[in-house]
N, C-alpha and C positions, 0 to 999 in steps of 0.2 A: 448500460450495465443491466444484466438481467436481475430479476428478483432473487433468484437463487444465489447469485454472486453477492448481492447486497446482504443477504441473510448470513452468508459465510463471513463476510467482513464484519458485520455486527457481532457475530459470535466471537470472532477473533478479538475484538475490542474488550470483551468481558473475560478473557483469559488472563492469568497472572503473567508477569514479565517473563518468567522462565518458560511458561507454556507458549507464549507468543514467539520467543526465540526458537524453541523447538519446532513449532509449526513453520516458521519462516525458513528454517534450515532445511526441512523436508521438502517444502515447496521449491526452494531454489535447487535442491539436488534433483528433484523430479523434472524440473523444467530446463535444466542446463543443456539438455540434448536437443531442445527445440531449435529450429532454424529461423530465428527472428530476423526480419529485415533490419538494415541499419537505421538508427534513429536519425531523423532530420533535425536541424537546428530548431525549427518551429515546434517540433514535438518536445524537445528538451525545454524550451521556453515555457510551453504550456504546462508541462509537468512541474517545473519549478514554481510557476505561479500558483498552481493548485496546492502544492506543498506549503508555500509561504502563507497562503490564505488560510489553510487549515491550522497552521501553527499560530497565526494571529488570532484566530477564533478560540483556540485552546488557551492561549495566554490571556485573552480578554475574559474568558469564563473562569479562569483560575486566579484572576487578579494579579 
């Protein structure tokens, strides 16, 4: 992940819930035309693991 992408994601985290929703909606709309390759099972497992680890960290931080 590039520094610029990390900066965008960090900025995203500081938006209100409504702003995050609006941002996500626009990104999804703009990227819906991309020709993404199909996801492999290994990719899905990796993304799920990353998501659950992030949720565990968030839960631990918030008690």
